[in-house]
N, CA, C and O atoms as a MOPAC input file, in Angstrom:
PM7 MOZYME 1SCF
protein

 N     -6.48100 1     3.81600 1    -7.65400 1
 C     -6.79000 1     3.42300 1    -6.64300 1
 C     -6.81700 1     1.88000 1    -6.34100 1
 O     -7.34700 1     1.09900 1    -7.13100 1
 N     -6.18500 1     1.43900 1    -5.08300 1
 C     -6.13500 1     0.24500 1    -4.84700 1
 C     -6.97000 1    -0.07300 1    -3.74300 1
 O     -6.73700 1     0.35700 1    -2.61300 1
 N     -8.00400 1    -0.85900 1    -4.03700 1
 C     -8.94300 1    -0.89600 1    -2.86800 1
 C     -9.19000 1    -2.48600 1    -2.60600 1
 O     -9.17000 1    -3.37300 1    -3.45900 1
 N     -9.38700 1    -2.59500 1    -1.44300 1
 C     -9.15800 1    -4.19900 1    -0.44300 1
 C    -10.13500 1    -4.43200 1     0.05700 1
 O    -10.68500 1    -3.53500 1     0.69400 1
 N    -10.74900 1    -5.76600 1    -0.03900 1
 C    -11.65600 1    -6.12800 1     1.05000 1
 C    -11.28600 1    -6.78900 1     2.08200 1
 O    -10.11400 1    -7.09300 1     2.30600 1
 N    -12.54300 1    -7.15500 1     3.02100 1
 C    -11.84700 1    -7.40900 1     4.23700 1
 C    -11.85800 1    -8.99300 1     4.22100 1
 O    -11.51900 1    -9.41900 1     3.11700 1
 N    -12.16900 1   -10.02900 1     5.18900 1
 C    -12.52300 1   -11.14300 1     5.34400 1
 C    -11.54700 1   -12.02200 1     6.27800 1
 O    -11.32100 1   -13.21900 1     6.10100 1
 N    -11.05500 1   -11.29200 1     7.21100 1
 C     -9.82100 1   -11.89300 1     8.44600 1
 C     -8.99900 1   -12.58500 1     7.61400 1
 O     -8.89500 1   -12.25200 1     6.43300 1
 N     -8.20700 1   -13.80200 1     8.22000 1
 C     -7.21200 1   -14.34600 1     7.50100 1
 C     -7.21000 1   -14.40700 1     5.94300 1
 O     -6.18600 1   -14.33800 1     5.26400 1
 N     -8.41900 1   -14.53800 1     5.47700 1
 C     -8.52800 1   -14.52200 1     4.11700 1
 C     -8.12100 1   -13.54500 1     3.12600 1
 O     -8.15300 1   -13.76400 1     1.91500 1
 N     -7.58400 1   -12.02600 1     3.87800 1
 C     -6.71100 1   -11.36700 1     3.21700 1
 C     -5.42800 1   -11.55500 1     2.65400 1
 O     -4.82900 1   -10.75200 1     1.93900 1
 N     -5.00300 1   -12.79900 1     3.06700 1
 C     -3.92500 1   -13.46200 1     2.54800 1
 C     -4.12500 1   -13.40000 1     1.11700 1
 O     -3.33300 1   -12.90700 1     0.31400 1
 N     -5.13700 1   -13.88400 1     0.88100 1
 C     -5.50200 1   -13.80300 1    -0.64700 1
 C     -5.19800 1   -12.78100 1    -1.53300 1
 O     -4.72800 1   -12.98700 1    -2.65200 1
 N     -5.48200 1   -11.54200 1    -1.01400 1
 C     -5.46600 1   -10.27800 1    -1.84200 1
 C     -3.88800 1   -10.45400 1    -1.88300 1
 O     -3.42200 1   -10.32800 1    -3.01500 1
 N     -2.88300 1   -10.74700 1    -0.77200 1
 C     -1.66400 1   -10.39600 1    -1.12100 1
 C     -1.39500 1   -11.50000 1    -1.94600 1
 O     -0.16700 1   -11.42100 1    -1.97600 1
 N     -1.62600 1   -12.29200 1    -2.50700 1
 C     -1.17400 1   -13.28700 1    -3.35800 1
 C     -1.53400 1   -12.41700 1    -4.84600 1
 O     -0.73300 1   -12.18700 1    -5.75200 1
 N     -2.77800 1   -12.08000 1    -4.79100 1
 C     -2.98800 1   -11.49900 1    -5.88900 1
 C     -2.04800 1   -10.25000 1    -6.37600 1
 O     -1.84500 1   -10.06000 1    -7.57600 1
 N     -1.47400 1    -9.39200 1    -5.33200 1
 C     -0.54400 1    -8.22000 1    -5.38800 1
 C      0.77300 1    -8.69800 1    -5.29800 1
 O      1.61600 1    -7.82400 1    -5.09700 1
 N      1.15200 1    -9.79600 1    -5.38900 1
 C      2.36700 1   -10.11500 1    -5.70500 1
 C      2.78900 1   -10.04900 1    -7.01700 1
 O      3.84400 1    -9.57700 1    -7.44100 1
 N      1.83100 1   -10.58800 1    -7.66100 1
 C      2.36200 1   -10.45800 1    -9.32100 1
 C      2.73200 1    -9.39600 1    -9.88600 1
 O      3.67200 1    -9.46800 1   -10.67700 1
 N      2.00900 1    -7.96600 1    -9.59900 1
 C      2.26400 1    -6.80200 1    -9.88000 1
 C      3.31000 1    -6.19100 1    -9.37700 1
 O      3.93600 1    -5.29600 1    -9.94500 1
 N      3.58800 1    -6.73600 1    -8.08100 1
 C      4.71200 1    -6.00400 1    -7.48500 1
 C      6.09800 1    -6.61300 1    -8.08500 1
 O      7.09400 1    -5.91300 1    -8.26600 1
 N      6.03500 1    -7.98600 1    -8.36500 1
 C      6.84200 1    -8.53200 1    -8.98800 1
 C      7.31100 1    -8.02400 1   -10.28000 1
 O      8.52300 1    -7.86500 1   -10.42600 1
 N      6.49400 1    -7.74600 1   -11.24500 1
 C      6.37000 1    -7.19100 1   -12.50800 1
 C      6.90600 1    -6.01500 1   -12.18600 1
 O      7.83900 1    -5.67000 1   -12.91200 1
 N      6.55400 1    -5.16800 1   -11.17400 1
 C      7.10500 1    -3.62200 1   -11.40600 1
 C      8.72600 1    -3.80700 1   -11.02300 1
 O      9.59900 1    -3.04100 1   -11.43100 1
 N      8.96400 1    -4.96400 1   -10.16600 1
 C     10.51800 1    -5.02000 1    -9.95500 1
 C     11.04900 1    -5.36400 1   -11.03100 1
 O     12.10000 1    -4.77800 1   -11.29100 1
 N     10.66600 1    -6.16800 1   -11.81000 1
 C     11.43000 1    -6.77800 1   -13.30400 1
 C     11.48400 1    -5.39600 1   -14.14100 1
 O     12.55900 1    -4.89500 1   -14.47100 1
 N     10.24000 1    -4.82600 1   -14.45400 1
 C     10.10400 1    -3.87600 1   -15.42400 1
 C     11.26900 1    -2.64400 1   -15.20900 1
 O     12.00700 1    -2.26000 1   -16.11700 1
 N     11.27600 1    -2.13700 1   -13.89000 1
 C     12.14200 1    -1.08900 1   -13.48900 1
 C     13.42300 1    -1.63600 1   -13.12800 1
 O     14.31100 1    -0.80400 1   -13.31400 1
 N     13.78400 1    -2.58300 1   -12.74000 1
 C     15.01200 1    -3.26900 1   -12.23600 1
 C     15.50600 1    -2.56100 1   -10.89800 1
 O     16.65300 1    -2.16900 1   -10.68900 1
 N     14.46100 1    -2.47600 1   -10.06600 1
 C     14.62400 1    -1.78600 1    -8.92800 1
 C     14.70100 1    -2.93100 1    -7.70600 1
 O     14.71400 1    -2.50300 1    -6.55200 1
 N     14.74400 1    -4.13800 1    -7.89500 1
 C     14.92200 1    -4.88500 1    -7.07500 1
 C     14.11200 1    -4.57600 1    -5.83200 1
 O     13.27000 1    -3.67700 1    -5.85200 1
 N     14.36100 1    -5.34300 1    -4.69300 1
 C     13.69700 1    -5.57500 1    -3.68700 1
 C     13.08000 1    -3.90800 1    -3.19200 1
 O     12.26500 1    -3.94800 1    -2.27100 1
 N     13.33300 1    -2.87500 1    -3.59900 1
 C     13.13100 1    -1.59500 1    -2.98800 1
 C     11.90400 1    -1.30200 1    -3.75700 1
 O     11.30300 1    -0.39900 1    -3.17600 1
 N     11.22900 1    -1.71800 1    -4.90500 1
 C     10.06300 1    -1.58500 1    -5.18900 1
 C      8.87900 1    -1.67300 1    -4.17700 1
 O      8.72700 1    -2.67600 1    -3.48100 1
 N      7.88400 1    -0.39100 1    -4.10200 1
 C      6.86300 1    -0.93400 1    -3.24400 1
 C      5.51200 1    -0.15300 1    -3.91200 1
 O      5.60400 1     0.91200 1    -4.52200 1
 N      4.36700 1    -0.80900 1    -3.70400 1
 C      3.22200 1    -0.67100 1    -4.52600 1
 C      2.79400 1     0.69600 1    -4.30000 1
 O      2.32700 1     1.44300 1    -5.15900 1
 N      2.98600 1     0.96000 1    -3.09500 1
 C      2.54000 1     2.57500 1    -2.64900 1
 C      3.15300 1     3.78600 1    -3.74800 1
 O      2.65900 1     4.90100 1    -3.91500 1
 N      4.34200 1     3.23500 1    -4.41900 1
 C      4.92200 1     4.38100 1    -5.22600 1
 C      3.86400 1     4.13700 1    -6.66900 1
 O      3.96500 1     4.82100 1    -7.68800 1
 N      3.22100 1     3.41600 1    -6.54500 1
 C      2.41000 1     3.41200 1    -8.04800 1
 C      0.95300 1     3.43000 1    -7.75400 1
 O      0.28800 1     2.75400 1    -8.53800 1
 N      0.36100 1     3.98000 1    -6.90500 1
 C     -1.10400 1     4.28300 1    -6.42500 1
 C     -0.95400 1     5.56300 1    -5.68800 1
 O      0.02600 1     5.94900 1    -5.05100 1
 N     -2.23000 1     6.22700 1    -5.90500 1
 C     -2.32500 1     7.15200 1    -5.44600 1
 C     -3.02500 1     7.33700 1    -4.13500 1
 O     -2.77400 1     8.21800 1    -3.31300 1
 N     -4.02800 1     6.30100 1    -4.03100 1
 C     -5.24100 1     5.90600 1    -2.94800 1
 C     -4.79900 1     4.38000 1    -2.73400 1
 O     -4.65100 1     3.63000 1    -3.69900 1
 N     -4.58600 1     3.94100 1    -1.32700 1
 C     -4.94800 1     2.83000 1    -1.01400 1
 C     -5.71500 1     2.64800 1     0.09500 1
 O     -5.36500 1     3.01500 1     1.21700 1
 N     -6.90500 1     2.01800 1    -0.19500 1
 C     -8.07300 1     1.73100 1     0.83300 1
 C     -8.44900 1     0.30400 1     1.24400 1
 O     -7.97500 1    -0.65400 1     0.63300 1
 N     -9.11700 1     0.18100 1     2.05600 1
 C     -9.56000 1    -1.26400 1     2.11300 1
 C    -10.72600 1    -1.28700 1     3.67800 1
 O    -10.75700 1    -0.40400 1     4.53500 1
 N    -11.33500 1    -2.20400 1     3.66200 1
 C    -12.16500 1    -2.43000 1     4.76100 1
 C    -11.84600 1    -3.66600 1     5.69300 1
 O    -11.68600 1    -4.79700 1     5.23300 1
 N    -11.77400 1    -3.40000 1     6.87700 1
 C    -11.43400 1    -4.48400 1     7.74700 1
 C    -10.13500 1    -4.89800 1     7.65900 1
 O     -9.27900 1    -4.03400 1     7.85000 1
 N     -9.71500 1    -6.22700 1     7.37000 1
 C     -8.49600 1    -6.47700 1     7.21400 1
 C     -8.00800 1    -5.86800 1     5.99900 1
 O     -6.86500 1    -5.42700 1     6.11600 1
 N     -8.54900 1    -5.71300 1     4.85500 1
 C     -7.94700 1    -4.72700 1     3.95300 1
 C     -7.44800 1    -3.55900 1     4.31700 1
 O     -6.44000 1    -3.13400 1     3.75200 1
 N     -8.10100 1    -2.81100 1     5.36900 1
 C     -7.50100 1    -1.52900 1     5.59200 1
 C     -6.31300 1    -1.71600 1     6.35400 1
 O     -5.39200 1    -0.90700 1     6.24200 1
 N     -6.21700 1    -2.91700 1     7.28900 1
 C     -4.75600 1    -3.16400 1     7.68500 1
 C     -3.74500 1    -3.60300 1     6.73800 1
 O     -2.57000 1    -3.47400 1     7.08100 1
 N     -3.99500 1    -4.06500 1     5.68100 1
 C     -3.28400 1    -4.42600 1     4.67700 1
 C     -2.79100 1    -3.21800 1     3.83000 1
 O     -1.63200 1    -3.14100 1     3.42300 1
 N     -3.85800 1    -2.16800 1     3.56300 1
 C     -3.81100 1    -0.96200 1     2.93500 1
 C     -2.51800 1     0.10900 1     3.90800 1
 O     -1.58800 1     0.84000 1     3.56900 1
 N     -3.06400 1    -0.28400 1     5.10200 1
 C     -2.08800 1     0.70200 1     6.18900 1
 C     -0.59400 1     0.27300 1     5.92100 1
 O      0.28400 1     1.10300 1     5.68800 1
 N     -0.36400 1    -1.12900 1     5.97200 1
 C      0.90600 1    -1.59800 1     5.55700 1
 C      1.34400 1    -1.12500 1     4.37600 1
 O      2.40500 1    -0.50000 1     4.38200 1
 N      0.78200 1    -1.27700 1     3.39600 1
 C      1.28600 1    -0.97200 1     2.07200 1
 C      1.30500 1     0.64900 1     2.04200 1
 O      1.94500 1     1.15300 1     1.11900 1
 N      0.78500 1     1.34700 1     2.79100 1
 C      1.20200 1     3.03300 1     2.65100 1
 C      2.31700 1     3.11900 1     3.48000 1
 O      3.24900 1     3.88000 1     3.22200 1
 N      2.29300 1     2.50100 1     4.31400 1
 C      3.84200 1     2.52400 1     5.26000 1
 C      5.06000 1     2.33200 1     4.61700 1
 O      6.11800 1     2.80500 1     5.03200 1
 N      4.90900 1     1.44700 1     3.31700 1
 C      5.91600 1     1.06300 1     2.95800 1
 C      6.33500 1    -0.57000 1     3.06500 1
 O      7.45000 1    -0.95500 1     2.71100 1
 N      5.40700 1    -1.39200 1     3.54400 1
 C      5.82400 1    -2.58500 1     3.53400 1
 C      5.57000 1    -3.38700 1     2.29600 1
 O      4.70900 1    -2.89400 1     1.56800 1
 N      6.04200 1    -4.36500 1     1.93300 1
 C      6.15000 1    -5.29000 1     0.85300 1
 C      5.09500 1    -6.39500 1     0.94300 1
 O      4.46100 1    -6.67900 1     1.95900 1
 N      5.00500 1    -6.90300 1    -0.09600 1
 C      3.68700 1    -8.06300 1     0.11900 1
 C      4.57400 1    -9.24700 1     0.99700 1
 O      4.20800 1    -9.95400 1     1.93600 1
 N      5.57700 1    -9.17900 1     0.45900 1
 C      6.28000 1   -10.34700 1     1.31300 1
 C      6.25500 1   -10.03400 1     3.22400 1
 O      6.17800 1   -10.86400 1     4.13000 1
 N      6.33000 1    -8.88600 1     3.27700 1
 C      6.42600 1    -8.22800 1     4.71600 1
 C      5.17100 1    -8.24200 1     5.34200 1
 O      5.14700 1    -8.53000 1     6.53800 1
 N      4.04800 1    -7.96800 1     4.71700 1
 C      2.58600 1    -8.01300 1     4.87400 1
 C      1.92700 1    -9.54400 1     5.05600 1
 O      1.00900 1    -9.88100 1     5.80400 1
 N      2.50900 1   -10.14900 1     4.35800 1
 C      2.21200 1   -11.79900 1     4.31700 1
 C      2.63200 1   -12.45900 1     5.78500 1
 O      1.96300 1   -13.25100 1     6.44800 1
 N      4.05300 1   -11.84700 1     6.12300 1
 C      4.54100 1   -12.68300 1     7.35300 1
 C      3.78000 1   -12.03600 1     8.57300 1
 O      3.53100 1   -12.57200 1     9.65300 1
 N      3.45400 1   -10.71100 1     8.13900 1
 C      2.55200 1   -10.10800 1     9.37400 1
 C      1.23700 1   -10.81600 1     9.59700 1
 O      0.99000 1   -11.30200 1    10.70100 1
 N      0.55600 1   -10.87800 1     8.79700 1
 C     -0.53400 1   -11.70600 1     8.73400 1
 C     -0.46600 1   -13.22600 1     9.23800 1
 O     -1.20900 1   -13.69800 1    10.09900 1
 N      0.57200 1   -13.93000 1     8.54700 1
 C      0.85700 1   -15.37500 1     9.37000 1
 C      1.04800 1   -15.18300 1    10.72600 1
 O      0.38100 1   -15.82200 1    11.54000 1
 N      1.96300 1   -14.29700 1    11.09500 1
 C      1.96700 1   -13.97000 1    12.70100 1
 C      1.04500 1   -13.75400 1    13.65200 1
 O      0.96000 1   -14.24700 1    14.77700 1
 N      0.25500 1   -12.85000 1    13.01600 1
 C     -0.88800 1   -12.56000 1    13.81100 1
 C     -2.18500 1   -13.22400 1    13.82900 1
 O     -2.94300 1   -13.17900 1    14.79800 1
 N     -2.50400 1   -14.03500 1    12.40300 1
 C     -3.34300 1   -14.78300 1    12.00600 1
 C     -4.72700 1   -14.14000 1    12.53100 1
 O     -4.77900 1   -12.91500 1    12.42000 1
 N     -5.76800 1   -14.72900 1    13.04400 1
 C     -6.99300 1   -14.21400 1    13.38500 1
 C     -7.01300 1   -13.64700 1    14.50300 1
 O     -8.13400 1   -13.49500 1    14.98800 1
 N     -5.91900 1   -13.18400 1    15.23300 1
 C     -5.74700 1   -12.42000 1    16.46100 1
 C     -6.17200 1   -11.02500 1    16.34200 1
 O     -6.69600 1   -10.57900 1    17.36300 1
 N     -6.07200 1   -10.18900 1    15.30600 1
 C     -6.38100 1    -8.85700 1    15.13200 1
 C     -7.82200 1    -8.57200 1    15.90500 1
 O     -7.77600 1    -7.57700 1    16.62800 1
 N     -9.13800 1    -9.29500 1    15.87900 1
 C    -10.44200 1    -9.04500 1    16.11500 1
 C    -10.70300 1    -9.49400 1    17.47800 1
 O    -10.17700 1   -10.60600 1    17.52700 1
 N    -11.14600 1    -9.27700 1    18.43600 1
 C    -11.90900 1    -9.98700 1    19.55300 1
 C    -13.57700 1   -10.75600 1    18.99300 1
 O    -14.22100 1   -10.38700 1    18.01100 1
 N    -13.91200 1   -11.75800 1    19.85500 1
 C    -15.15400 1   -11.96900 1    19.31600 1
 C    -16.15500 1   -11.01700 1    19.21300 1
 O    -17.09000 1   -11.27400 1    18.45500 1
 N    -16.14800 1    -9.77300 1    19.93600 1
 C    -17.32600 1    -8.56700 1    19.92600 1
 C    -16.69800 1    -7.85000 1    18.70900 1
 O    -17.47800 1    -7.00700 1    18.26800 1
 N    -15.67800 1    -7.91300 1    18.11300 1
 C    -15.39200 1    -7.15200 1    16.73200 1
 C    -14.57400 1    -5.77200 1    16.78000 1
 O    -14.54100 1    -4.86600 1    15.94700 1
 N    -13.86500 1    -5.90900 1    18.13000 1
 C    -13.04500 1    -4.48200 1    18.65500 1
 C    -11.92700 1    -4.84900 1    18.25600 1
 O    -11.84700 1    -6.07000 1    18.39200 1
 N    -10.61900 1    -4.22900 1    17.64600 1
 C     -9.64400 1    -4.31600 1    17.52000 1
 C     -8.42500 1    -4.55900 1    18.56600 1
 O     -8.09500 1    -3.66400 1    19.34500 1
 N     -7.91800 1    -5.54600 1    18.54500 1
 C     -6.82500 1    -5.78500 1    19.80600 1
 C     -5.66000 1    -4.91800 1    19.86000 1
 O     -5.04900 1    -4.55300 1    18.85500 1
 N     -5.35600 1    -4.59000 1    21.08000 1
 C     -4.37700 1    -3.62100 1    21.12900 1
 C     -2.75700 1    -4.09800 1    20.68600 1
 O     -1.77500 1    -3.40000 1    20.43200 1
 N     -2.92200 1    -5.48000 1    20.71000 1
 C     -1.65600 1    -6.35700 1    20.05200 1
 C     -1.41100 1    -5.88600 1    18.67700 1
 O     -0.24900 1    -5.96300 1    18.27700 1
 N     -2.37100 1    -5.37800 1    17.83600 1
 C     -2.28300 1    -5.42800 1    16.66100 1
 C     -1.76000 1    -3.98400 1    16.07500 1
 O     -1.66800 1    -3.74500 1    14.87000 1
 N     -1.46600 1    -3.15600 1    17.01800 1
 C     -0.79300 1    -1.71800 1    16.56700 1
 C      0.63800 1    -1.86400 1    16.06200 1
 O      1.57900 1    -2.29000 1    16.73300 1
 N      0.67600 1    -1.52600 1    15.00900 1
 C      1.75600 1    -1.83200 1    13.89100 1
 C      2.63500 1    -0.15800 1    14.40600 1
 O      2.22600 1     0.99800 1    14.28800 1
 N      3.80400 1    -0.63900 1    14.91900 1
 C      5.07600 1     0.22800 1    15.38300 1
 C      5.64500 1     0.94300 1    14.12800 1
 O      6.63100 1     1.67400 1    14.22700 1

């Protein structure tokens, strides 16, 4: 099981940690950029920002894809009252 904590834009730190195992899996299995972490975990979960990242990983996004997503949206996913922004919906 891969579990990730929340923390707003600090979720990018989780992605930096995940970059290494994703890279190692690519090298070990010579699979190139097609390796996705979801192929190696039965469950991926998170809280708050971690849940957004978990959903992205489960959909098959790479760490690089998710990092670009986080940089593009920054702190926007949540308004001051803590409700999710409609703009945050991933198609």
